[in-house]
N, C-alpha and C positions, 0 to 999 in steps of 0.2 A: 516533511512528505506534504505535497500539495492535497487539497482539500477533497479531489475527486479519487485520488488514492487513498486515502484516509477513509473514506467512506464505502468504498468498494471492498477493502481489505478488513474493515470490521462487517462487514456483512456476511463475508465468506468466512472469517474465522469464527465469528458468533454463531453460524449455521453449526459447525462441527462442535463447538463447545456446547450447544444446547442439545445434540444428539450424544455427544460423550459422558454429560451429566445426566440427561434425562433416562439415559436407558430406552429400551425398545418398548414403545408404547401399543395397546393391545391392536392386534391386526385380525382380521377375517381369517376363519380358519381355511378357505379357499385361496387367499391372497399368495404370492409366489414370496418365499424368503430369499432377502439377499442376504449375501455376505457384507460385515462389519464396512462401513465408509471411513475411507480415508481421503481427505480432499488433497488434492494434487497442489503442490505451490512452485508452476514454473517462473514466477517472477521474483521468488523472496519475499515476499510480504509478510508472511508470517501464516498463513492459509495451514490448517491441518493440526496435528498433533503439537503440542505446546512444546517449546526446546529453544534454545541459543542458536541466533543465527548471525554470521557475519557473510556479507556482500558484496562485492566490489564488481563496479563498471567502470569500461571506459570507452569513452563515446569518443566519435570520430569527431572532426571538426565540422562545427554548425555555421555555414558562412549566412553573413547578413544577405539580404534579399537580393541584393545588386545594384543599390543604389549609391553605395559605398564598397570599397575593399574590406576586409577583415572577416572575422567571424568570434565564436565561442569556441574554446579547448574546455572539456568538461572530465572530471573523474571522480567518483563516488565511492565511499564506502559506508555502509550500513550495519548497524548492529540491532538486534531485538534480544529481550532478557527478561523472562518472567522473574517475577519477584515474588508470587505467590498466591494460595487462594485460600477461602474459607467456605466451607461446606455448611448452611443453617437448614438442612433438610430442603426445602421448597424455595428456599433461597440462595445464590452462590456470589460471592465476593470476590473478584481475582485481579491481579494488576501487574501489567509489564513496563518494562522502561525501555524506550527508543531513542537511538541516537544515529544521527548520520553528519558524514562530512563531505561538503561538496569543495572543489577544487576548479574554480571557473578564472579562464583567462579571457577577458573580454576584449584584448586586442588594443587597448588604449581607448575604448569606445568612450566617449564623455568624463576620458580622465581617469577610467576603471582600466588597471593592469589585471594582475591576478589576485583574486580574492579566495581566502579559506573560510568559507559558510559552515555553520553548524546550527543544526537543531537537536534539541534536546526535550523531548514530550515523557510524561506520565500517562501511562492508560491504565484508568480504573473503570472495572465492569459489574456491573450489577444485572442479575440475571434472576428470574420466577420461572418455574417450571414444576407441575405437577406429575409424578411420574406414569400417573396412568389415564394423560391427556395429550393429544398432539400437536397441541396449542402451547408456546411459550412466549414469553416478554422478556426483553433484554435493552439495556442502557449502558451508556458509557460516557466518560467525559474525559477528555484529554488533554491537559494544560501544559504549555510548552514555553520555550522561548526558540527564536530564530532569528541569529545574528552572526558577524564577524566577530564578536567581542571587544571591538573599538568601541569606547563609549556608547556601552549598552544603556539604552532608554527604557521607557515603558512601551514604546514602540514595537519592542523586539519579542513581546507576549502575544502569544497564542492559545487560543481554546476550542476545542472542538466537541460536540455533545452529537449521540445518535438516541434515536426512540425505534425499537424494531419488534414488529409482530412477526412471529413466525409459525407457519402448519407443516408438519410431515403429513404429507399426501398418501404416501404409500413408501415402501421401504427401500423405494429406488428413485424417490421425487419430494425434494423438499424445495418451500415457497416462503419467501421472506417480504415484508413490505414495511420500509422504513422512511423515516424525517430526520436529515441530517442538519446540522448548522455549523458553520465554521466562522471564528473571529481572528483577523490578522492583519496587521498594516492597517487599521481601522476600515478596513472590507467586512460585511456581515454576508456571508453566504448560505442561503436555506435553498434545499433540494430535498427532492424525493428518489428513490429508487425501489424497484423490484429485483428480487434473487431468486435464481432459479438455478439448483442442483440437482442434474439428470443423471442418472449411471441407467442406460441403456441394458447392459451385461456386466459382468464382473471385469472385463479389460477397457471398456471406452468409459469418459466419464466428461461432462459436457458443464462448465462452472461457466453460467452466466451472472453475472453482478455487477451490471454496468457503473462504470466506465471499462471494467475489466471483463473480458472472455477469454475463455480457455476451453481447450480440447486436448483431452489427454489420453493416450494408450500404453496401457501396461502389459506387454507380451508374458512378464511373468512377475513374482512378486519383489522382483530386486531391481529391476528396469524400468522409468517412464520417461515415454517420448509426446512432447507436448508441443503446441501450437499458442500464442498467447497474444493478445494487444493489452497492451494497457497504459495510463497515463504517467508522467514523469515530471521533473522539475520542482519547483518549491518557491517559496516567499521569504526574504530576509530583510532585517534592518543593516543598513551598513554605515560604517562613519571613522572619522579620524583619520580623513585623507583631505587634502585641497579642495579636490571637486566636490562639487553640487550634490551628487548623488547620495540620497540616504537609502531608498528603498529599491530592493532588485525583486522583480515578478517575473520567473522564468518558466513558461509550460511547454510540454512538447508530449508526444504521444509515441511509443515504441511497440514494434511487432517483432514477434521474434519467434523461433524455433528452441525449444530448450529438450536436454538431456541429462537425467538424473540416475545416481547408481546409490543404492542401498548398500551399506556394508556393516553388516551384523544387525542388532535391534534397535540402535542408536545414532548411528552416523548414516548421514545423505552429504552427497557432494553432486553438484549439478553444475553446467556450463549451458550457454545460452548465446545466442547471438542473432542479431538481425538488425533494423534499419530505425533509427529516428525520424519522422514525420512530425509537419503539423506544427513546427514549433514557432514560439513568438517570446520575443523579449521586452519588458517594458523597465526603464527608470524613472524614478520617480525623486522631488526634492522633498524636504522637509515637512513640506505642506501637503504632500502626495498630488501634486501637481505633476504631468507627465512632461519628461524631458526629452526622452527618447523610446520609440515604438518600432521594432524592428522585428520583419517575417526572418525566420531561419530556415535556411535549404535542409532538404532531408541527408541525413548523413548513417554510416554504419557504427555498430556498438557492439561488443561485445561483454559479458559478464560471467563470473564464476563465484557461487558461491557454497559455505559448508554449514551445515546443520546438526546438530547434538539433540534428538528429541526424546523426550522423555518415554 
């Protein structure tokens, strides 16, 4: 998962975790009591209640920026599996395993044809919250590898970490402030983010956890209709070929409309479609020197996700 995606997914997911674990803190008697909050997950990134997720995305061809022919054809399958949690009173430890497979056809650019790119990550969360306080603290570490599994080296290793301070302003508004760090392909990224989740009434919800922004509408308890913007792509080590490319850095944004149907207490099925834009592809050699940098033209995409929620 791209660092920006991981940051926002972690903030939104941990906001929900803090609510579910800590319960409802003291609320002034005259304050409105809202129904229990369930986050929407229009991009199938693991928001909301814990569960198993399988998401498949088919991306239309992302043409290179016009300086030469060709483009990138993408398809992606992602899976999220909770491992377990340990409740220690005011402390909570939880873990998930995340896997993604991206098949990318680079059209022969710099000798690259079709590549099967894999990312495997473990996400370990440590949280602290007193039930009688609206404040909570949370941190996670997420080590993993991103590679095509040809000649895997230490360059495939990546790790991310997040420290988060959250506050429940009222039953309809949660705020969070986080600091995030990521290491991948010898690059270190540090960034901050502010998360806001606002539910003006029981049908509408706004989840602004930059760089992901989603607006959802629930006409009833079984259907959710959403608009969402979120980043995609990733960074991988590649090898075992004749060409000199050893690092692939692909970034893009996606804007989509999503519809989700709930079946019974556990199953949820969703479909979304929209456009990928703002794409950039960078290929580097074994010394991390840039060989190719291409902007990518916008292109449509579609996705289907299946979730089994606890």
